C-alpha positions in Angstrom: 0.0 0.0 0.0 2.9 2.3 0.8 4.4 1.5 -2.6 1.1 2.3 -4.3 0.8 5.6 -2.4 4.4 6.5 -3.3 3.7 5.7 -6.9 0.6 8.0 -6.9 2.6 10.8 -5.3 5.3 10.5 -7.9 2.7 10.5 -10.7 1.1 13.7 -9.2 4.5 15.4 -9.0 5.3 14.5 -12.6 1.9 15.7 -13.8 2.4 19.0 -11.8 5.8 19.5 -13.5 4.3 18.9 -16.9 1.5 21.4 -16.3 3.8 24.0 -14.8 6.7 23.6 -17.2 7.1 26.0 -20.0 6.4 24.7 -23.5 9.3 24.4 -25.9 10.2 27.7 -27.5 8.5 29.8 -24.9 10.1 33.2 -24.5 10.6 32.7 -20.8 13.1 29.9 -21.6 15.5 32.6 -22.8 17.6 33.7 -19.9 18.0 37.3 -21.1 14.3 37.8 -21.7 13.6 36.1 -18.4 15.7 38.7 -16.5 14.0 41.5 -18.4 10.6 40.1 -17.5 11.5 39.7 -13.9 12.7 43.3 -13.7 9.4 44.4 -15.3 7.4 42.3 -12.7 9.2 43.8 -9.7 9.2 47.4 -11.1 5.4 47.1 -11.9 4.7 45.9 -8.3 6.4 49.1 -7.0 4.6 51.1 -9.6 1.2 49.9 -8.3 2.1 51.4 -4.9 2.9 54.7 -6.5 -0.2 54.7 -8.6 -2.3 54.6 -5.5 -0.1 56.2 -2.9 0.8 59.4 -4.8 -2.8 60.5 -5.7 -4.0 59.4 -2.3 -1.3 61.5 -0.6 -2.6 64.5 -2.6 -6.3 63.7 -2.2 -6.4 62.6 1.5 -3.3 64.0 3.2 -3.0 67.3 1.3 -6.8 67.6 0.6 -6.2 68.4 -3.1 -9.0 69.8 -5.3 -10.0 68.2 -8.6 -8.1 71.0 -10.4 -5.0 70.3 -8.4 -5.3 66.6 -9.1 -5.5 67.4 -12.8 -2.4 69.6 -12.5 -0.5 66.8 -10.8 -1.3 64.5 -13.7 -0.4 67.2 -16.2 3.0 67.7 -14.6 3.7 64.0 -15.1 2.8 64.3 -18.8 4.5 67.6 -19.6 8.0 66.1 -20.0 6.7 63.8 -22.7 5.6 66.8 -24.7 8.8 68.8 -24.0 11.5 66.1 -24.2 10.2 63.2 -26.3 11.5 64.4 -29.7 15.0 65.4 -28.7 15.3 62.3 -26.5 14.5 60.1 -29.5 17.5 61.6 -31.4 19.7 61.1 -28.4 18.6 57.5 -27.9 19.4 56.6 -31.5 23.0 57.6 -30.7 23.6 55.9 -27.4 23.2 52.4 -25.9 19.7 52.0 -24.5 20.2 49.5 -21.7 22.3 51.9 -19.5 19.7 54.6 -20.0 17.0 52.1 -18.9 19.0 51.1 -15.8 19.9 54.7 -14.7 16.2 55.6 -15.3 15.0 52.9 -12.8 17.5 54.1 -10.2 16.4 57.7 -10.7 12.8 56.7 -10.2 13.7 55.1 -6.8 15.4 58.4 -5.7 12.5 60.6 -6.8 9.9 58.5 -5.1 11.9 58.2 -1.9 11.8 62.0 -1.5 8.1 62.0 -0.8 8.2 60.0 2.5 11.3 61.9 3.4 9.5 65.3 2.9 6.5 64.0 4.8 8.7 63.0 7.7 10.4 66.4 7.7 7.1 68.2 7.5 7.9 69.7 4.1 5.4 67.9 1.9 3.2 70.2 -0.2 1.4 70.0 -3.5 4.3 71.9 -5.0 6.6 69.1 -3.9 4.4 66.5 -5.5 4.3 68.6 -8.7 8.1 68.5 -8.9 8.2 64.8 -8.2 5.6 64.2 -10.8 7.6 66.2 -13.4 10.8 64.2 -12.5 8.9 60.9 -12.9 7.6 62.0 -16.3 11.1 63.0 -17.4 12.5 59.6 -16.5 9.6 57.8 -18.2 10.2 59.9 -21.3 13.8 58.8 -21.8 14.1 55.5 -19.9 10.6 54.4 -20.9 11.5 54.7 -24.6 14.8 53.0 -24.0 13.0 50.1 -22.3 10.8 49.6 -25.3 13.8 49.5 -27.6 15.7 47.1 -25.4 12.9 44.6 -25.9 13.5 44.7 -29.7 17.2 43.8 -29.0 16.1 40.8 -26.9 13.2 39.5 -28.9 12.8 38.9 -32.7 10.3 41.2 -34.4 8.0 38.3 -35.4 7.4 37.6 -31.6 6.9 41.2 -30.5 3.1 40.8 -29.8 3.9 37.7 -27.8 6.6 39.5 -25.9 4.4 42.5 -25.1 1.7 40.2 -24.0 4.1 38.5 -21.6 5.3 41.8 -20.3 1.7 42.8 -19.8 1.2 39.6 -17.9 4.1 40.5 -15.6 2.5 43.9 -15.1 -0.9 42.2 -14.6 0.5 39.9 -11.9 1.7 43.1 -10.1 -1.7 44.7 -10.6 -3.4 41.7 -8.9 -1.1 41.7 -5.9 0.0 45.3 -5.9 -3.2 47.1 -5.0 -3.9 44.9 -1.9 -0.3 45.3 -0.8 -0.5 49.1 -1.4 -3.7 49.3 0.5 -2.3 47.4 3.5 0.9 49.5 3.4 -1.1 52.8 3.2 -3.2 51.7 6.1 -0.2 50.6 8.2 2.3 53.3 7.3 0.3 56.1 5.5 0.4 56.9 1.8 3.7 58.9 1.8 5.6 56.2 3.7 4.3 53.4 1.5 6.2 55.0 -1.4 9.5 54.0 0.4 8.6 50.4 -0.4 8.2 51.3 -4.1 11.7 53.0 -4.0 13.2 49.8 -2.8 11.4 47.6 -5.4 12.4 49.9 -8.3 16.1 49.8 -7.1 16.0 46.0 -7.1 14.6 46.1 -10.6 17.6 48.3 -11.7 20.0 45.8 -10.1 18.5 43.0 -12.1 18.8 44.9 -15.3 22.5 45.4 -14.8 23.1 41.7 -15.5 21.4 41.7 -18.9 23.5 41.1 -22.0 22.2 42.6 -25.2 23.9 43.1 -28.6 23.4 46.6 -30.0 25.0 48.1 -33.0 25.0 51.9 -32.9 24.1 53.6 -36.2 26.1 56.8 -36.2 27.1 58.8 -39.2 30.4 60.8 -39.5 28.6 64.2 -39.6 25.5 63.7 -37.5 23.3 66.7 -37.2 20.8 66.9 -34.3 18.1 68.8 -36.0 18.2 66.9 -39.2 18.0 63.7 -37.2 15.0 65.0 -35.3 13.3 66.1 -38.5 13.9 62.6 -40.0 12.2 60.9 -37.1 9.1 63.2 -37.4 9.0 62.7 -41.2 9.3 59.0 -40.9 6.1 58.9 -38.8 4.3 61.5 -40.8 4.8 59.7 -44.1 3.3 56.4 -42.9 -0.5 56.3 -42.7 -0.5 53.4 -40.2 1.7 55.2 -37.7 -0.4 58.4 -38.1 -3.6 56.5 -37.7 -2.3 54.7 -34.6 -1.1 57.9 -33.0 -4.5 59.6 -33.6 -6.5 56.7 -32.1 -4.3 56.1 -29.1 -3.8 59.9 -28.6 -7.6 60.3 -28.4 -7.8 57.5 -25.9 -5.1 59.1 -23.8 -7.2 62.3 -23.6 -10.2 60.2 -22.3 -8.0 58.1 -20.0 -6.5 61.1 -18.3 -9.8 62.9 -17.9 -11.1 59.9 -16.1 -8.0 59.1 -14.0 -7.8 62.5 -12.3 -11.3 62.1 -10.8 -11.7 58.4 -10.2 -9.8 58.3 -6.9 -11.8 61.4 -5.8 -15.0 59.7 -6.9 -14.1 56.5 -4.9 -13.1 58.3 -1.7 -15.6 61.2 -1.7 -18.7 60.0 -3.7 -18.6 56.3 -2.8 -17.0 56.8 0.6 -14.3 54.2 0.2 -11.3 54.1 2.5 -7.7 54.0 1.2 -7.6 50.2 1.9 -10.9 49.6 0.1 -9.7 51.6 -2.9 -6.6 49.4 -2.9 -8.8 46.2 -2.8 -11.0 47.6 -5.6 -7.9 47.9 -7.8 -7.5 44.1 -7.7 -10.1 44.2 -10.4 -7.7 46.1 -12.6 -5.2 43.4 -12.1 -7.8 40.7 -13.0 -8.6 42.5 -16.2 -5.0 42.9 -17.2 -4.2 39.3 -16.4 -7.2 38.1 -18.5 -6.2 40.3 -21.4 -2.5 39.4 -21.1 -3.3 35.7 -21.3 -5.8 35.9 -24.2 -4.6 39.1 -25.8 -2.1 37.3 -28.1 -4.8 34.9 -29.2 -7.3 37.7 -29.8 -4.8 39.5 -31.9 -4.0 36.4 -34.0 -7.7 35.7 -34.4 -9.0 39.2 -35.3 -5.9 41.1 -36.1 -3.9 43.8 -34.2 -6.0 46.6 -35.6 -9.4 45.4 -34.6 -8.1 44.2 -31.2 -6.8 47.7 -30.5 -10.2 49.2 -31.3 -11.9 46.6 -29.0 -9.6 47.9 -26.2 -10.7 51.5 -26.7 -14.3 50.5 -26.6 -13.9 48.3 -23.4 -12.4 51.1 -21.4 -14.9 53.6 -22.6 -17.8 51.4 -21.5 -16.4 51.1 -18.0 -16.1 54.9 -17.5 -19.6 55.6 -18.9 -21.2 52.9 -16.7 -19.5 54.2 -13.6 -20.8 57.8 -14.3 -24.4 56.5 -14.4 -24.4 54.3 -11.2 -25.8 55.5 -7.8 -23.4 56.1 -4.9 -24.2 52.8 -3.1 -23.2 49.1 -3.3 -24.0 49.2 -7.0 -21.7 52.1 -7.5 -18.9 50.3 -5.7 -19.4 47.3 -8.0 -19.4 49.7 -11.0 -16.1 51.2 -9.8 -14.5 47.7 -9.7 -16.0 46.9 -13.1 -14.6 50.1 -14.5 -11.1 49.1 -13.3 -11.6 45.6 -14.8 -12.7 47.0 -18.1 -9.9 49.5 -18.1 -7.3 46.7 -17.5 -8.7 44.6 -20.4 -8.8 47.6 -22.7 -5.4 49.1 -21.9 -3.6 45.7 -22.5 -5.4 45.1 -25.8 -4.5 48.7 -26.9 -0.9 48.7 -26.0 0.3 45.1 -26.9 -1.0 45.8 -30.4 0.0 49.4 -30.6 3.6 48.8 -29.5 4.0 45.7 -31.7 2.6 47.4 -34.8 4.8 50.5 -34.6 7.9 48.5 -33.8 7.3 46.0 -36.5 7.1 48.6 -39.3 10.2 50.5 -38.2 13.9 49.8 -39.2 16.3 49.5 -36.3 18.2 52.8 -37.0 14.9 54.7 -36.6 13.5 53.0 -33.5 14.5 55.6 -31.0 13.2 58.5 -33.0 10.0 56.7 -34.0 9.3 55.6 -30.4 9.8 59.1 -29.0 7.8 60.7 -31.8 4.9 58.4 -31.3 5.0 58.8 -27.5 5.0 62.6 -28.1 2.0 62.5 -30.4 -0.2 60.3 -28.2 0.6 62.2 -25.0 0.0 65.7 -26.4 -3.8 65.2 -25.8 -3.1 63.7 -22.4 -2.3 67.0 -20.6 -5.4 68.8 -21.8 -7.4 65.7 -21.0 -6.2 65.8 -17.4 -6.9 69.5 -17.0 -10.3 69.1 -18.7 -11.2 66.2 -16.4 -10.1 68.2 -13.3 -12.1 71.3 -14.5 -15.2 69.2 -15.1 -14.9 67.4 -11.8 -14.6 70.7 -9.9 -17.1 72.9 -11.7 -19.7 70.4 -13.1 -19.2 67.2 -11.1 -17.0 64.1 -10.8 -19.6 62.1 -12.8 -19.4 64.6 -15.7 -15.7 64.0 -16.1 -16.3 60.2 -16.2 -19.3 60.5 -18.6 -17.1 62.7 -20.9 -14.3 60.1 -20.9 -16.6 57.2 -21.5 -18.8 58.8 -24.3 -15.7 60.2 -26.1 -13.9 56.8 -26.0 -16.9 54.9 -27.4 -17.2 57.5 -30.2 -13.5 57.2 -30.8 -13.7 53.4 -31.1 -16.5 53.7 -33.7 -14.4 56.2 -35.7 -11.3 54.0 -35.5 -13.3 50.9 -36.6 -14.6 52.9 -39.6 -11.0 53.8 -40.5 -9.7 51.1 -42.9 -6.0 51.7 -42.2 -6.6 50.3 -38.6 -9.5 47.9 -39.2 -7.7 46.1 -42.1 -4.5 45.4 -40.2 -4.9 41.6 -39.6 -1.2 40.8 -39.1 2.1 42.5 -38.2 3.6 44.3 -41.2 7.1 43.5 -42.3 9.9 46.0 -41.3 10.7 48.4 -44.1 13.9 48.4 -46.1 16.3 51.0 -44.6 17.9 52.1 -47.9 14.6 52.4 -49.8 12.4 53.9 -47.1 14.4 56.2 -44.8 15.5 58.7 -47.5 18.2 61.2 -47.4 16.8 63.1 -44.4 17.6 60.1 -42.2 21.2 59.8 -43.5 22.8 61.6 -40.4 21.6 58.7 -38.3 23.1 56.0 -40.6 26.6 54.7 -41.2 28.0 55.8 -44.6 27.5 52.5 -46.2 23.8 52.6 -45.5 23.1 56.1 -46.8 20.9 55.8 -50.0 22.2 57.4 -53.2 20.4 60.5 -54.3 
């Protein structure tokens, strides 16, 4: 009988190993990608703490108004508008991994100043504005570098899969992170909880230091900064797919930021949720991103990257609109959780396809400038969206800002679906030929033997 029991136990262990083992060819079997993925997971866990603790510090501890919340969000977005284009030219001339690592370390320092200022009695909204601006500046440079590092680790034909796995890492953090953030905020207070984020981001930077990537810099002998910058803008402007993607996702960013500046205020002031209850509600966001991360790649293969992106815009818009219509009772709390779930699903479907499409169509020498130009374009509407959401929340009502975001996003998804350039993209396009497509304007960013003849 003991032999039979031992045999069954061994069979169970073998079955468990088979179910939990990675299939052959899985990206996580690659040691370099696995380290990158682990860094993203840890950094995302810390980011979940900041996502809750920073606005809660403003809303609860500093009693910020909706307009001040909008300004805080706008301060985080402003660096994208100011620095995206020049940072793209710079990134095409330097190695991206060191920029990514230094950026993560800088985030840790910036976030750590908030609990320090609170402990010293110096914390004000002005301090948070400065921290927000620093965070946005780091995201502008290091965030673009991180996206390019992925293309150095993963082949282009697997970019959707890689972005889906990255989203799964972020999703895992979004499931565990809000509960952890809520507990930390209740135990330590919102400002002190940010110290935990600083430690996690620092660990992420240390993991990145061990990654080995091969990168060949494409630098010409007489590089000109302004010609390089113009080449990046022209590259995007001349491609209907990139322009269409920037318009659709930029419009979504306007709606997203209009809703985000009021949703914490709506939860705490209209629904009466505590900081810990808000954190628990955000678990729904993680559930949505996990679901979309698991099935997003399959959805993209089944329906195409373009239609999947449109579906993501519609899903998030539906969540915002429903929340604006629900009463301030248990039904409203359920609608708040559903809104976060729908946003998680929608955001993942949007960005795994948006990032993969724009990277697939771009030659390696233009990746830095394309990435920064696209980020610049989609975030130009984000600042006005945040300010508009704050103004609506303060002068019309918090529900008005949510209704505006939801209605506009649904209309945007309808317009994007009717636009054939997006709707007809059923698979990733092939990267363009450098010599034929970049043109003479891009020559300063290319080595002499790659400059096309006039």
